[in-house]
C-alpha positions as CSV (number, residue, x, y, z in Angstrom):
1,M,-6.5,-17.9,21.0
2,D,-8.2,-14.4,19.7
3,D,-10.4,-15.7,16.6
4,N,-9.6,-12.0,14.7
5,L,-6.7,-10.7,12.9
6,K,-6.3,-6.7,13.1
7,I,-4.4,-5.5,9.7
8,L,-3.3,-2.3,9.6
9,Y,-2.7,-0.8,6.2
10,I,-0.6,2.6,5.6
11,A,-1.5,4.5,2.5
12,D,0.9,5.9,0.0
13,I,3.9,7.0,2.3
14,V,5.0,10.4,0.2
15,G,8.9,11.3,1.0
16,V,10.4,12.5,4.9
17,P,7.6,13.9,5.8
18,G,5.4,10.9,5.2
19,C,8.3,8.4,6.4
20,N,7.9,10.9,9.8
21,A,4.2,10.9,9.7
22,V,4.7,6.8,10.3
23,S,7.2,7.1,12.9
24,S,5.0,9.4,14.6
25,E,1.9,7.4,14.8
26,I,2.3,3.9,13.6
27,N,2.3,2.8,17.6
28,K,-0.6,4.8,18.5
29,L,-2.4,2.8,15.7
30,K,-1.1,-0.3,17.0
31,E,-2.2,0.1,20.0
32,I,-5.6,1.7,19.5
33,Y,-6.3,-1.1,17.0
34,D,-4.7,-4.2,18.7
35,V,-2.9,-4.3,15.1
36,D,-1.5,-7.8,15.2
37,F,0.0,-7.3,11.1
38,T,0.9,-3.8,9.2
39,I,1.3,-3.5,5.4
40,A,2.3,0.1,4.2
41,N,2.7,1.7,0.7
42,G,6.3,2.9,0.4
43,E,6.7,3.4,-3.9
44,N,7.4,6.9,-3.0
45,S,9.2,7.0,0.0
46,K,12.6,8.1,-1.0
47,K,13.5,11.4,0.9
48,N,12.8,13.2,-2.2
49,G,8.8,11.5,-2.6
50,K,9.7,9.6,-5.7
51,G,10.4,6.0,-5.4
52,M,11.9,4.1,-3.1
53,D,15.6,3.5,-2.3
54,P,16.9,0.4,0.7
55,K,17.5,3.6,2.9
56,S,13.7,4.2,3.1
57,A,12.6,0.5,2.7
58,D,15.1,-0.2,6.0
59,F,13.4,2.8,8.0
60,L,9.9,1.6,7.4
61,F,10.7,-2.0,8.6
62,R,12.3,-0.3,11.9
63,M,9.1,1.3,12.4
64,G,7.1,-2.0,12.8
65,I,6.4,-2.7,8.7
66,D,6.0,-6.3,7.9
67,V,4.9,-6.0,4.1
68,I,6.0,-2.9,1.8
69,T,3.9,-3.3,-1.3
70,T,4.5,-0.6,-4.2
71,G,3.5,0.4,-7.9
72,N,4.7,2.3,-10.7
73,H,6.6,4.6,-9.2
74,I,9.1,1.6,-7.4
75,W,11.3,1.5,-10.9
76,N,11.9,5.2,-10.0
77,S,15.3,4.5,-8.5
78,M,17.6,1.9,-9.4
79,K,19.1,1.2,-6.0
80,I,15.9,-1.0,-5.2
81,Y,16.6,-3.0,-7.7
82,D,19.0,-5.6,-6.1
83,E,16.5,-5.1,-3.0
84,L,13.4,-6.5,-4.6
85,D,15.4,-9.8,-5.6
86,R,17.1,-10.2,-1.9
87,N,13.9,-9.7,0.3
88,Q,10.7,-10.6,-0.7
89,R,9.0,-8.7,1.9
90,I,9.5,-5.9,-0.5
91,L,6.7,-6.2,-3.2
92,R,6.5,-5.1,-6.5
93,P,3.2,-5.6,-8.7
94,I,3.0,-9.2,-9.6
95,N,1.7,-8.7,-13.4
96,Y,5.2,-7.0,-14.5
97,P,7.5,-9.3,-16.5
98,A,9.1,-12.0,-15.1
99,E,12.3,-10.7,-16.3
100,C,11.7,-7.5,-13.8
101,P,13.6,-7.5,-10.1
102,G,12.0,-8.5,-7.4
103,H,8.4,-10.4,-6.4
104,G,4.3,-9.9,-6.5
105,S,3.1,-11.8,-3.6
106,C,4.7,-13.0,-0.4
107,V,3.6,-15.0,2.6
108,V,4.2,-14.1,5.9
109,K,3.5,-16.7,9.1
110,L,2.2,-14.7,12.4
111,S,3.5,-16.1,16.0
112,D,0.6,-18.5,16.3
113,D,1.7,-20.3,13.0
114,I,-1.4,-18.1,10.9
115,P,-0.4,-17.4,7.2
116,V,-0.7,-13.9,6.0
117,G,-0.4,-13.5,2.1
118,V,-0.1,-10.1,0.4
119,I,-0.7,-9.7,-3.1
120,N,0.6,-6.3,-5.3
121,L,-1.5,-5.8,-8.4
122,Q,-1.2,-2.9,-10.8
123,G,-4.4,-1.7,-12.8
124,R,-4.0,-1.0,-16.4
125,A,-6.4,1.7,-17.2
126,F,-4.6,4.7,-17.9
127,M,-1.1,3.3,-17.1
128,Y,1.1,0.9,-18.6
129,T,-0.2,-1.9,-20.4
130,I,1.4,-4.9,-18.4
131,D,0.0,-8.3,-17.6
132,C,-4.0,-9.1,-17.3
133,P,-4.3,-8.0,-13.0
134,F,-7.5,-10.0,-13.4
135,H,-6.3,-13.2,-14.7
136,V,-2.8,-12.9,-12.8
137,S,-4.2,-12.3,-9.7
138,E,-6.6,-15.5,-10.0
139,K,-3.5,-17.5,-10.7
140,E,-2.0,-16.3,-7.8
141,I,-4.3,-16.7,-5.1
142,E,-4.9,-20.1,-6.3
143,R,-1.6,-21.3,-5.9
144,L,-1.5,-19.3,-2.2
145,H,-5.3,-21.1,-1.4
146,D,-3.4,-24.5,-2.8
147,D,-0.5,-24.0,-0.4
148,G,-3.3,-22.9,2.9
149,V,-3.5,-19.6,2.8
150,K,-6.6,-18.0,3.7
151,I,-5.8,-14.5,4.6
152,I,-4.6,-13.0,1.4
153,V,-4.9,-8.8,1.1
154,V,-4.8,-7.3,-2.3
155,D,-3.1,-4.0,-3.1
156,F,-4.1,-2.7,-5.7
157,H,-2.5,0.0,-7.1
158,A,-4.7,1.8,-10.0
159,E,-5.7,4.8,-11.9
160,A,-9.5,4.3,-12.4
161,T,-12.0,3.7,-9.9
162,A,-14.0,1.7,-11.9
163,E,-11.0,-0.7,-12.9
164,K,-10.8,-0.6,-9.2
165,V,-14.2,-1.4,-8.1
166,A,-14.6,-4.1,-11.2
167,M,-11.4,-5.6,-9.5
168,G,-12.6,-5.8,-5.8
169,Y,-16.5,-7.5,-7.6
170,F,-14.0,-10.2,-9.0
171,L,-11.5,-11.1,-5.9
172,N,-15.0,-11.2,-3.2
173,G,-15.0,-14.2,-1.5
174,K,-11.9,-14.8,-3.2
175,V,-9.4,-12.7,-0.9
176,S,-10.0,-10.9,2.9
177,A,-9.2,-7.3,1.2
178,V,-8.9,-5.3,-2.1
179,I,-7.3,-1.9,-0.9
180,G,-7.1,0.6,-4.0
181,S,-4.0,2.6,-3.6
182,H,-2.1,5.2,-6.6
183,T,-4.3,8.2,-6.4
184,H,-3.4,9.8,-3.3
185,V,-6.8,10.1,-2.5
186,Q,-8.9,9.0,0.2
187,T,-12.4,7.6,-0.6
188,A,-15.2,7.0,1.4
189,D,-16.1,4.0,0.1
190,E,-14.8,1.8,2.5
191,K,-16.8,-1.9,3.0
192,I,-17.7,-5.6,3.5
193,L,-18.5,-7.0,0.1
194,S,-21.2,-9.8,-0.2
195,S,-19.0,-13.1,0.4
196,G,-16.3,-11.0,2.9
197,T,-14.0,-9.5,1.1
198,A,-13.1,-6.0,2.5
199,Y,-12.7,-2.9,-0.1
200,I,-11.8,0.3,-0.6
201,T,-11.2,2.0,-3.6
202,D,-8.1,4.2,-2.2
203,A,-6.3,4.2,0.6
204,G,-5.7,7.8,0.5
205,M,-1.8,9.4,1.6
206,T,0.2,9.4,4.2
207,G,2.5,12.6,3.7
208,A,2.2,16.9,3.6
209,F,-2.0,17.6,2.6
210,D,-1.1,21.3,2.1
211,S,0.2,19.8,-1.4
212,I,-0.7,18.6,-4.4
213,I,-0.8,14.7,-3.8
214,G,2.3,15.0,-1.7
215,M,4.2,17.8,-3.9
216,Q,4.8,21.2,-3.5
217,I,1.8,23.4,-5.1
218,D,3.1,26.1,-7.6
219,Q,5.3,23.6,-9.0
220,S,2.6,20.8,-9.6
221,I,0.4,23.7,-11.7
222,K,3.6,25.0,-13.4
223,R,4.0,21.1,-14.8
224,F,-0.1,21.3,-16.1
225,I,0.1,24.2,-17.7
226,T,3.2,24.6,-19.8
227,Q,3.0,20.6,-20.2
228,L,7.1,20.5,-19.3
229,P,8.8,18.1,-17.4
230,V,9.1,20.9,-14.3
231,I,10.9,19.4,-11.5
232,T,8.5,18.9,-8.1
233,K,9.4,19.1,-4.7
234,V,8.0,17.0,-1.8
235,A,5.6,19.2,0.2
236,K,6.1,19.8,4.0
237,N,3.0,21.2,5.8
238,D,0.0,19.8,7.3
239,C,1.0,16.2,7.6
240,K,-1.2,13.2,7.7
241,I,-1.0,9.8,8.2
242,C,-4.3,7.6,5.9
243,G,-5.2,4.3,5.7
244,V,-7.7,1.3,6.9
245,V,-8.0,-1.6,9.5
246,I,-8.8,-4.3,8.4
247,T,-10.2,-7.0,11.3
248,V,-10.5,-10.2,9.4
249,D,-11.8,-14.2,10.6
250,K,-8.6,-16.1,10.9
251,M,-10.5,-19.6,10.3
252,S,-12.5,-18.5,7.0
253,G,-10.1,-15.6,6.1
254,R,-13.7,-13.5,5.6
255,S,-13.2,-9.8,7.3
256,I,-15.6,-8.7,9.3
257,D,-15.2,-5.1,9.3
258,I,-13.0,-2.4,7.5
259,E,-12.3,0.8,9.0
260,R,-10.6,4.2,7.5
261,Y,-8.3,6.6,9.2
262,Q,-6.9,9.6,8.8
263,I,-4.9,11.6,10.9
264,S,-3.2,14.6,11.1
265,V,0.1,14.7,12.9
266,K,1.1,17.4,15.5
267,G,4.7,18.9,15.5
268,D,7.3,19.3,13.5
269,K,8.0,15.9,11.8
270,N,9.7,16.9,8.8
271,G,13.5,16.3,9.8
272,T,15.4,13.1,8.2
273,N,13.7,9.7,7.7
274,N,17.6,7.7,8.0
């Protein structure tokens, strides 16, 4: 049995271009990195790039995603609410009120009976004033540890860099990885912290890069200039898939490597995702 586990994380998937970038590249990524487990942030995987619906969630699972994490935009489409309650592998941030639909963490057992825990968190700086992500995560991690789960990956969906860095150090040695999401801009600070936690401030975006974080440029600029609720549409050009691959020691749950990737998608991948 291999002593290490390879975890593929796919950064925020935006609309049809993002979904089709996953379709185009995921098998290559799994083969290159010998991947055992795959997590993807799908909060904007809906066709119009705003929220997620059952069709886009089903598409990602059919592409081989094991767990879908999300963030603040998960609430944009009410069509996903029942699915959040039904499917425990679709997560919403755990520090939303308990009355909200869905689950904030899950445990998946691999073929060799190794359990992998995934926790979805949301920050509070410049975002909604929901429950404290630090206190909530600490309590959930203790529960998972009591259940014998050593490998835990946290998707921290947050705006402020300082809050993400703080969470990385706060959870250092308690989880296998803290992966930042939400800003759609990949950072170059991937590292293994002193007690074996893999960390990156933001894993980036999967979608059209000739854009403003996945949306058409002119509409997005107009929205900033006018401060009006201008309707923005998903951009289509220069598609890329981004994220990280983490190598974790199965026995200890400590990470031994984190590698950032950003891959251009060749050809026209802007068809449908369902």
